N, C-alpha and C positions, 0 to 999 in steps of 0.2 A: 634474702637474696633468692631463696627457692620459690617464693611467692612471686617475685619479679619475673623469673624465668617462666612460672606457669602462665602469667598475665601475657607475656610476650608471645608465647607460644599459640595461646587461645587466640590473640589477635591475629597471628600469622595464618592459622587454620581457617579463621572467619575470612580473612584477605583471600585466600587461595580459593576457598568455596564460592566467594563472590565472583572472582574472575571466571571460574569455571562455569558457572551459571550464566553470566553475562554472555560468554563466547557461545554457549549452547543455545541462548535465545536469539542471538543474532544470526547464527547458521541456520536455525529452523526458519526463521522469517526470511532469509534469503533464499531458501530452497523450496519455496511454495511453488506448487505447480500452477501455472496460470491457465485459467480456462479460457479456450478460444472464443473470441468475441463473434457474436452473430451480427453479420451485416444485413440491414434490412433496407430494401430498395424502396425509395419514396416515389410515388407516382402523383403527379399533379392532377387535381380534379379539373375535369374538362369545363364544367360551368364557371369556375373561377377564371379560366383563361378566356372563355368567351365574354365574361363581364370585364375583364382587363382590356380586351381588344375593343370593346365598345366605347371604353373610357379614353382610349388613345385617339387623338384627333390627328388626322393627316393634313399637312399643309400643302 
C-alpha cells in the first residue's frame, strides 16, 4: 500500500510539473514582442511602362 501511494504521488508530481511547463511555454510564446514590419514602396520601372504602352493598340 505504501508503494502504491508513492507511485500515485510521483505521477501527480509529474502531472503538475507538466501542466506548469505547458502554461509557461504558452505564455512565453504569446508574449513575444512583435518587430514592426518595414514597408517598402515599390516603384515601377519607366522602361517597362513605355514598352507596355507600345503594345497597347488604340482602336
